[in-house]
ChimeraX commands (.cxc) that place a marker at each C-alpha (Angstrom):
marker #1 position 27.38,4.49,12.86 radius 0.5
marker #1 position 28.52,5.78,9.54 radius 0.5
marker #1 position 26.46,7.69,7.01 radius 0.5
marker #1 position 26.74,4.57,4.83 radius 0.5
marker #1 position 24.73,2.63,7.40 radius 0.5
marker #1 position 21.99,5.25,7.41 radius 0.5
marker #1 position 22.06,5.44,3.60 radius 0.5
marker #1 position 21.47,1.68,3.51 radius 0.5
marker #1 position 18.58,2.03,5.98 radius 0.5
marker #1 position 16.99,4.77,3.87 radius 0.5
marker #1 position 17.57,2.69,0.72 radius 0.5
marker #1 position 15.65,-0.14,2.38 radius 0.5
marker #1 position 12.76,2.18,3.26 radius 0.5
marker #1 position 12.60,3.40,-0.34 radius 0.5
marker #1 position 12.59,-0.18,-1.67 radius 0.5
marker #1 position 9.81,-1.14,0.75 radius 0.5
marker #1 position 7.72,1.89,-0.23 radius 0.5
marker #1 position 8.03,1.06,-3.94 radius 0.5
marker #1 position 7.24,-2.59,-3.26 radius 0.5
marker #1 position 4.15,-1.78,-1.19 radius 0.5
marker #1 position 2.74,0.70,-3.70 radius 0.5
marker #1 position 3.27,-1.74,-6.57 radius 0.5
marker #1 position 1.25,-4.41,-4.76 radius 0.5
marker #1 position 4.12,-6.46,-3.42 radius 0.5
marker #1 position 4.43,-7.94,0.01 radius 0.5
marker #1 position 6.82,-5.99,2.19 radius 0.5
marker #1 position 8.87,-8.14,4.54 radius 0.5
marker #1 position 8.66,-7.36,8.26 radius 0.5
marker #1 position 10.98,-4.59,9.35 radius 0.5
marker #1 position 13.32,-4.93,12.27 radius 0.5
marker #1 position 14.78,-1.66,13.50 radius 0.5
marker #1 position 18.56,-1.63,13.58 radius 0.5
marker #1 position 19.81,-1.56,17.14 radius 0.5
marker #1 position 23.16,0.03,16.41 radius 0.5
marker #1 position 22.38,2.72,13.81 radius 0.5
marker #1 position 23.05,5.62,16.12 radius 0.5
marker #1 position 21.72,9.11,15.44 radius 0.5
marker #1 position 20.85,10.16,11.91 radius 0.5
marker #1 position 23.72,12.16,10.39 radius 0.5
marker #1 position 22.70,15.77,9.71 radius 0.5
marker #1 position 23.78,15.39,6.09 radius 0.5
marker #1 position 20.99,12.81,5.56 radius 0.5
marker #1 position 18.20,14.74,7.30 radius 0.5
marker #1 position 16.67,16.07,4.06 radius 0.5
marker #1 position 16.68,12.61,2.50 radius 0.5
marker #1 position 15.11,11.14,5.64 radius 0.5
marker #1 position 12.33,13.77,5.45 radius 0.5
marker #1 position 11.70,12.87,1.80 radius 0.5
marker #1 position 11.49,9.21,2.73 radius 0.5
marker #1 position 9.06,10.05,5.54 radius 0.5
marker #1 position 6.91,12.05,3.10 radius 0.5
marker #1 position 7.02,9.15,0.62 radius 0.5
marker #1 position 5.88,6.78,3.36 radius 0.5
marker #1 position 2.93,9.05,4.18 radius 0.5
marker #1 position 2.02,9.23,0.47 radius 0.5
marker #1 position 2.23,5.42,0.22 radius 0.5
marker #1 position -0.05,5.01,3.23 radius 0.5
marker #1 position -2.60,7.34,1.60 radius 0.5
marker #1 position -2.41,5.41,-1.70 radius 0.5
marker #1 position -2.82,2.08,0.06 radius 0.5
marker #1 position -5.75,3.36,2.13 radius 0.5
marker #1 position -7.49,4.55,-1.05 radius 0.5
marker #1 position -6.84,1.18,-2.70 radius 0.5
marker #1 position -8.24,-0.65,0.33 radius 0.5
marker #1 position -11.34,1.58,0.32 radius 0.5
marker #1 position -11.86,1.09,-3.43 radius 0.5
marker #1 position -11.46,-2.68,-3.08 radius 0.5
marker #1 position -14.00,-2.70,-0.25 radius 0.5
marker #1 position -16.44,-0.73,-2.40 radius 0.5
marker #1 position -16.01,-3.17,-5.27 radius 0.5
marker #1 position -16.45,-6.16,-2.95 radius 0.5
marker #1 position -19.63,-4.57,-1.61 radius 0.5
marker #1 position -20.96,-4.21,-5.16 radius 0.5
marker #1 position -20.12,-7.84,-5.90 radius 0.5
marker #1 position -21.87,-8.96,-2.73 radius 0.5
marker #1 position -24.99,-7.06,-3.82 radius 0.5
marker #1 position -25.35,-9.18,-6.96 radius 0.5
marker #1 position -27.83,-12.01,-6.38 radius 0.5
marker #1 position -26.36,-15.49,-6.52 radius 0.5
marker #1 position -27.43,-19.07,-6.11 radius 0.5
marker #1 position -31.12,-19.90,-6.66 radius 0.5
marker #1 position -31.92,-16.33,-7.71 radius 0.5
marker #1 position -29.88,-16.87,-10.89 radius 0.5
marker #1 position -32.17,-19.71,-11.98 radius 0.5
marker #1 position -34.69,-17.12,-13.21 radius 0.5
marker #1 position -34.14,-14.15,-15.55 radius 0.5
marker #1 position -33.07,-10.92,-13.92 radius 0.5
marker #1 position -34.20,-8.73,-16.85 radius 0.5
marker #1 position -37.17,-8.96,-19.19 radius 0.5
marker #1 position -36.94,-7.44,-22.66 radius 0.5
marker #1 position -40.40,-5.99,-23.31 radius 0.5
marker #1 position -39.44,-4.05,-26.48 radius 0.5
marker #1 position -37.82,-6.85,-28.51 radius 0.5
marker link #1:1,2 radius 0.2
marker link #1:2,3 radius 0.2
marker link #1:3,4 radius 0.2
marker link #1:4,5 radius 0.2
marker link #1:5,6 radius 0.2
marker link #1:6,7 radius 0.2
marker link #1:7,8 radius 0.2
marker link #1:8,9 radius 0.2
marker link #1:9,10 radius 0.2
marker link #1:10,11 radius 0.2
marker link #1:11,12 radius 0.2
marker link #1:12,13 radius 0.2
marker link #1:13,14 radius 0.2
marker link #1:14,15 radius 0.2
marker link #1:15,16 radius 0.2
marker link #1:16,17 radius 0.2
marker link #1:17,18 radius 0.2
marker link #1:18,19 radius 0.2
marker link #1:19,20 radius 0.2
marker link #1:20,21 radius 0.2
marker link #1:21,22 radius 0.2
marker link #1:22,23 radius 0.2
marker link #1:23,24 radius 0.2
marker link #1:24,25 radius 0.2
marker link #1:25,26 radius 0.2
marker link #1:26,27 radius 0.2
marker link #1:27,28 radius 0.2
marker link #1:28,29 radius 0.2
marker link #1:29,30 radius 0.2
marker link #1:30,31 radius 0.2
marker link #1:31,32 radius 0.2
marker link #1:32,33 radius 0.2
marker link #1:33,34 radius 0.2
marker link #1:34,35 radius 0.2
marker link #1:35,36 radius 0.2
marker link #1:36,37 radius 0.2
marker link #1:37,38 radius 0.2
marker link #1:38,39 radius 0.2
marker link #1:39,40 radius 0.2
marker link #1:40,41 radius 0.2
marker link #1:41,42 radius 0.2
marker link #1:42,43 radius 0.2
marker link #1:43,44 radius 0.2
marker link #1:44,45 radius 0.2
marker link #1:45,46 radius 0.2
marker link #1:46,47 radius 0.2
marker link #1:47,48 radius 0.2
marker link #1:48,49 radius 0.2
marker link #1:49,50 radius 0.2
marker link #1:50,51 radius 0.2
marker link #1:51,52 radius 0.2
marker link #1:52,53 radius 0.2
marker link #1:53,54 radius 0.2
marker link #1:54,55 radius 0.2
marker link #1:55,56 radius 0.2
marker link #1:56,57 radius 0.2
marker link #1:57,58 radius 0.2
marker link #1:58,59 radius 0.2
marker link #1:59,60 radius 0.2
marker link #1:60,61 radius 0.2
marker link #1:61,62 radius 0.2
marker link #1:62,63 radius 0.2
marker link #1:63,64 radius 0.2
marker link #1:64,65 radius 0.2
marker link #1:65,66 radius 0.2
marker link #1:66,67 radius 0.2
marker link #1:67,68 radius 0.2
marker link #1:68,69 radius 0.2
marker link #1:69,70 radius 0.2
marker link #1:70,71 radius 0.2
marker link #1:71,72 radius 0.2
marker link #1:72,73 radius 0.2
marker link #1:73,74 radius 0.2
marker link #1:74,75 radius 0.2
marker link #1:75,76 radius 0.2
marker link #1:76,77 radius 0.2
marker link #1:77,78 radius 0.2
marker link #1:78,79 radius 0.2
marker link #1:79,80 radius 0.2
marker link #1:80,81 radius 0.2
marker link #1:81,82 radius 0.2
marker link #1:82,83 radius 0.2
marker link #1:83,84 radius 0.2
marker link #1:84,85 radius 0.2
marker link #1:85,86 radius 0.2
marker link #1:86,87 radius 0.2
marker link #1:87,88 radius 0.2
marker link #1:88,89 radius 0.2
marker link #1:89,90 radius 0.2
marker link #1:90,91 radius 0.2
marker link #1:91,92 radius 0.2
marker link #1:92,93 radius 0.2
view
């Protein structure tokens, strides 16, 4: 395949990375069956894309962890019948 094909593949990876990090839904990826070997001229760009993917995974893992922590805090707040009575009593006022 031509370098243009690989450039388009790398462009797609970069779009998907940006979409994922911005909170968008990334469409499923289907590997191209006829891309052939990566041209040597695009090796540095491919490494940068790979590094960006690793950074995106780390960002998304942190976001998932933070969301889980927040959900845990929300779950710890009493609800239902417990809210029928005051949770705090002002003894100074």
